[in-house]
C-alpha positions as semicolon CSV with decimal commas, in nm:
position;residue;x (nm);y (nm);z (nm)
1;M;9,090;11,272;14,858
2;K;9,334;11,233;14,579
3;K;9,181;11,133;14,253
4;K;9,271;10,773;14,145
5;E;9,457;10,712;13,825
6;T;9,289;10,560;13,532
7;L;9,436;10,234;13,411
8;L;9,362;10,093;13,080
9;I;9,436;9,687;13,048
10;A;9,397;9,553;12,694
11;L;9,381;9,185;12,722
12;G;9,487;8,961;12,406
13;G;9,256;8,687;12,274
14;N;9,516;8,464;12,462
15;A;9,404;8,581;12,775
16;L;9,114;8,314;12,733
17;I;9,271;8,060;12,491
18;H;9,624;7,954;12,544
19;K;9,844;7,795;12,250
20;G;9,755;7,444;12,194
21;Q;9,402;7,469;12,355
22;T;9,080;7,389;12,179
23;G;8,911;7,680;12,357
24;T;8,635;7,534;12,548
25;V;8,445;7,733;12,791
26;E;8,599;7,569;13,081
27;E;8,946;7,634;12,955
28;Q;8,857;8,015;12,883
29;F;8,714;8,091;13,241
30;E;9,003;7,913;13,408
31;N;9,241;8,110;13,189
32;L;9,067;8,427;13,274
33;R;9,148;8,381;13,650
34;V;9,499;8,487;13,600
35;P;9,461;8,836;13,477
36;V;9,123;8,893;13,628
37;R;9,269;8,844;13,984
38;Q;9,546;9,088;13,919
39;I;9,290;9,333;13,780
40;A;9,077;9,288;14,098
41;R;9,364;9,365;14,315
42;L;9,459;9,654;14,119
43;S;9,105;9,817;14,109
44;E;9,184;9,894;14,493
45;K;9,424;10,157;14,366
46;Y;9,320;10,250;14,012
47;R;9,007;10,352;13,829
48;I;8,997;10,027;13,554
49;I;8,890;9,999;13,190
50;I;8,935;9,673;13,046
51;T;8,937;9,621;12,668
52;H;9,002;9,264;12,501
53;G;9,059;9,090;12,180
54;N;8,839;8,841;12,023
55;G;9,043;8,679;11,733
56;P;9,007;8,304;11,822
57;Q;8,634;8,367;11,913
58;V;8,507;8,557;11,623
59;G;8,703;8,331;11,397
60;N;8,567;8,024;11,552
61;L;8,219;8,196;11,500
62;L;8,281;8,243;11,133
63;L;8,396;7,872;11,102
64;Q;8,074;7,767;11,265
65;Q;7,829;7,953;11,037
66;E;8,022;7,852;10,730
67;C;7,972;7,462;10,841
68;C;7,592;7,524;10,847
69;D;7,356;7,630;10,587
70;A;7,051;7,563;10,789
71;V;7,037;7,931;10,902
72;P;7,147;8,285;10,743
73;K;7,485;8,374;10,762
74;L;7,568;8,681;10,974
75;P;7,822;8,967;10,880
76;L;8,157;9,017;11,093
77;E;8,010;9,321;11,255
78;I;7,751;9,107;11,424
79;L;8,002;8,842;11,504
80;V;8,215;9,089;11,671
81;A;7,898;9,228;11,861
82;Q;7,839;8,871;11,966
83;T;8,191;8,831;12,113
84;Q;8,140;9,154;12,289
85;G;7,865;9,007;12,479
86;Q;8,011;8,654;12,509
87;I;8,355;8,756;12,665
88;G;8,230;9,085;12,856
89;Y;7,989;8,813;13,045
90;M;8,303;8,598;13,110
91;I;8,518;8,881;13,231
92;E;8,246;8,996;13,455
93;S;8,143;8,650;13,599
94;T;8,522;8,606;13,669
95;L;8,555;8,950;13,839
96;D;8,258;8,872;14,073
97;T;8,387;8,548;14,168
98;T;8,743;8,690;14,224
99;F;8,599;8,977;14,434
100;M;8,415;8,737;14,665
101;E;8,729;8,552;14,709
102;L;8,935;8,840;14,807
103;G;8,691;8,971;15,019
104;I;8,631;9,286;14,843
105;N;8,280;9,211;14,707
106;G;8,022;9,494;14,735
107;R;8,293;9,767;14,723
108;Q;8,342;9,733;14,337
109;H;8,111;9,780;14,051
110;F;8,148;9,665;13,689
111;I;7,977;9,667;13,363
112;S;8,014;9,546;13,014
113;L;7,959;9,828;12,730
114;I;7,864;9,705;12,364
115;T;8,070;9,949;12,210
116;Y;8,070;10,092;11,842
117;V;8,406;10,236;11,662
118;V;8,379;10,470;11,374
119;V;8,607;10,392;11,086
120;D;8,666;10,568;10,722
121;E;8,483;10,396;10,434
122;N;8,809;10,516;10,226
123;D;9,047;10,360;10,455
124;P;9,297;10,167;10,209
125;A;9,285;9,873;10,462
126;F;8,945;9,769;10,298
127;Q;9,133;9,677;10,003
128;N;9,392;9,464;10,194
129;P;9,284;9,219;10,455
130;S;9,553;9,188;10,723
131;K;9,391;9,106;11,058
132;P;9,459;8,753;11,165
133;I;9,172;8,570;11,316
134;G;9,071;8,206;11,412
135;P;9,272;7,909;11,433
136;V;9,640;7,845;11,317
137;Y;9,659;7,638;10,988
138;T;9,947;7,473;10,807
139;E;10,069;7,590;10,480
140;K;9,865;7,316;10,301
141;Q;9,554;7,393;10,499
142;A;9,601;7,771;10,422
143;N;9,651;7,737;10,061
144;A;9,328;7,532;10,035
145;A;9,124;7,783;10,234
146;P;8,845;7,966;10,073
147;Y;8,932;8,288;10,233
148;P;9,234;8,506;10,242
149;T;9,517;8,370;10,471
150;R;9,851;8,506;10,589
151;K;10,167;8,373;10,740
152;T;10,209;8,519;11,097
153;V;10,461;8,435;11,382
154;K;10,214;8,172;11,504
155;G;10,172;8,012;11,176
156;Y;9,916;8,063;10,886
157;R;9,576;8,243;10,999
158;R;9,276;8,348;10,827
159;V;9,294;8,748;10,766
160;V;9,023;9,003;10,752
161;V;9,003;9,362;10,680
162;S;9,099;9,587;10,947
163;P;9,061;9,984;10,924
164;E;9,211;10,220;11,122
165;P;8,989;10,355;11,443
166;V;8,853;10,706;11,399
167;T;8,642;10,760;11,728
168;I;8,478;10,546;11,995
169;V;8,078;10,658;11,985
170;E;8,037;10,585;12,324
171;K;8,327;10,751;12,452
172;R;8,126;11,004;12,672
173;E;7,926;10,709;12,860
174;I;8,249;10,521;12,913
175;K;8,401;10,842;13,077
176;K;8,096;10,880;13,299
177;L;8,096;10,519;13,412
178;I;8,451;10,567;13,513
179;D;8,387;10,871;13,695
180;M;8,126;10,694;13,868
181;G;8,338;10,441;14,006
182;F;8,282;10,147;13,773
183;I;8,518;9,888;13,612
184;V;8,419;9,942;13,248
185;I;8,474;9,635;12,997
186;C;8,436;9,766;12,662
187;C;8,598;9,801;12,282
188;G;8,568;9,416;12,292
189;G;8,751;9,291;11,999
190;G;8,831;9,638;11,890
191;G;8,453;9,749;11,898
192;I;8,190;9,704;11,620
193;P;8,313;9,886;11,317
194;V;8,079;10,141;11,168
195;I;8,085;10,426;10,931
196;R;7,887;10,738;10,944
197;E;7,611;10,811;10,666
198;G;7,459;11,157;10,775
199;R;7,336;11,087;11,135
200;E;7,311;10,751;11,113
201;F;7,581;10,463;11,173
202;H;7,617;10,156;10,943
203;G;7,806;9,828;11,033
204;V;8,079;9,728;10,795
205;D;8,245;9,385;10,757
206;A;8,568;9,404;10,946
207;V;8,750;9,375;11,268
208;I;8,950;9,647;11,418
209;D;9,268;9,602;11,600
210;K;9,193;9,595;11,972
211;D;9,509;9,763;12,073
212;L;9,476;10,048;11,835
213;V;9,125;10,110;11,964
214;S;9,249;10,092;12,301
215;A;9,504;10,370;12,244
216;K;9,220;10,593;12,064
217;L;8,985;10,515;12,373
218;A;9,268;10,636;12,612
219;E;9,312;10,949;12,425
220;E;8,934;11,022;12,432
221;V;8,853;10,967;12,797
222;G;9,187;11,040;12,974
223;V;9,379;10,738;13,061
224;D;9,702;10,761;13,246
225;I;9,859;10,402;13,239
226;F;9,793;10,179;12,938
227;I;9,874;9,812;12,977
228;I;9,905;9,585;12,671
229;A;9,881;9,211;12,804
230;T;9,985;8,924;12,552
231;D;10,160;8,594;12,538
232;V;10,509;8,712;12,567
233;P;10,701;8,882;12,809
234;G;10,725;9,185;12,636
235;A;10,837;9,316;12,275
236;I;11,135;9,104;12,154
237;L;11,400;9,210;11,937
238;N;11,522;8,923;11,664
239;Y;11,229;8,716;11,746
240;G;11,308;8,354;11,682
241;K;11,673;8,437;11,621
242;P;11,990;8,350;11,827
243;K;12,030;8,696;11,966
244;E;11,647;8,708;12,068
245;K;11,612;8,961;12,351
246;V;11,285;9,136;12,540
247;L;11,325;9,501;12,538
248;R;11,285;9,663;12,885
249;S;11,217;9,992;12,730
250;A;11,262;10,189;12,418
251;S;11,191;10,580;12,339
252;L;10,964;10,673;12,071
253;S;11,256;10,724;11,823
254;Q;11,389;10,392;11,899
255;A;11,062;10,210;11,875
256;E;11,031;10,390;11,535
257;Q;11,378;10,247;11,419
258;Y;11,295;9,897;11,533
259;L;10,953;9,898;11,329
260;K;11,149;10,019;11,032
261;E;11,408;9,740;11,083
262;G;11,121;9,475;11,064
263;H;11,159;9,355;11,447
264;F;10,795;9,378;11,500
265;P;10,576;9,193;11,215
266;P;10,215;9,294;11,140
267;G;9,949;9,090;11,294
268;S;10,151;9,044;11,585
269;M;10,377;9,270;11,794
270;R;10,373;9,552;11,563
271;P;9,996;9,703;11,634
272;K;10,103;9,675;12,004
273;I;10,412;9,891;11,962
274;E;10,198;10,139;11,744
275;A;9,927;10,155;11,990
276;A;10,194;10,212;12,283
277;M;10,348;10,493;12,065
278;R;10,043;10,670;11,998
279;F;9,950;10,664;12,357
280;I;10,251;10,829;12,469
281;Q;10,234;11,084;12,197
282;T;9,881;11,175;12,273
283;C;9,813;11,156;12,631
284;G;9,979;10,910;12,833
285;K;10,225;10,889;13,130
286;R;10,311;10,503;13,087
287;A;10,261;10,255;12,821
288;V;10,375;9,902;12,882
289;I;10,368;9,575;12,687
290;T;10,383;9,249;12,920
291;S;10,273;8,895;12,960
292;I;9,917;8,809;13,077
293;Q;10,081;8,699;13,417
294;G;10,287;9,005;13,459
295;I;10,012;9,283;13,478
296;E;10,066;9,374;13,836
297;D;10,433;9,386;13,780
298;A;10,422;9,587;13,491
299;V;10,209;9,856;13,646
300;A;10,483;9,878;13,928
301;G;10,750;9,878;13,665
302;K;10,913;9,550;13,739
303;T;10,848;9,389;13,404
304;G;10,731;9,428;13,043
305;T;10,855;9,661;12,762
306;E;10,794;10,018;12,843
307;I;10,744;10,269;12,577
308;I;10,892;10,640;12,682
309;S;10,895;10,964;12,540
């Protein structure tokens, strides 16, 4: 029997919380049904890895603990770990329900894995918070905030340190689980950032970009197709301008030129383009940026922005 190709699907935080929503548990479960139903169908043909963002969720946890002095404050690394468990559970639960609805329950197995990601303690990112998390603010709210904020395409948001991923600690376990036929949910929120000190790991106060981590994971475990699912139909040139258009494909050299021209801003589309480029450069056959609704069509080559060599 021909071995199934491995498909890595990176879900953005908007897979759980849509623009304008408050992010109730009910909303998040309902929103997950759209990507998860597609993933369930794809699992019949592909081996599946699911990664996911946590920007809204980890930002909300920070806000919650800043509003309460009755319990000890937790560092960002612990909040990332909490969101891995929280969102992993929600994805697993929705998968379970979906498999039963589709009549394929019992043929698929899935697992969430708490994942560490090694970063370099000398990474210059530690001097420049850049990763947007939490809710969107007005300019007035952002100026009054007691933490760093930055203007993004969605509005002003809190930013935290976001170093580059060096390696995924559990890559061997993830590869083995995939080979055993499990759908693996891992590297949630970019993974728990850690640094090596001798033979030990120590967590650091940061959040790693989940798309860049996903590209590194794809390289380390051997992924064939990389889908980055977000809240727009693909990479958009001249975003918000009269000549705005969605790219259907771009070569590595074209994508690099678009980055230089500033079409894809940091904290938004830029890391997705960079992740797709790294994937194609290192190991991949196909990398597509698409909407949450377009995952299956993107795998079929019908929609999204495909980065090609």
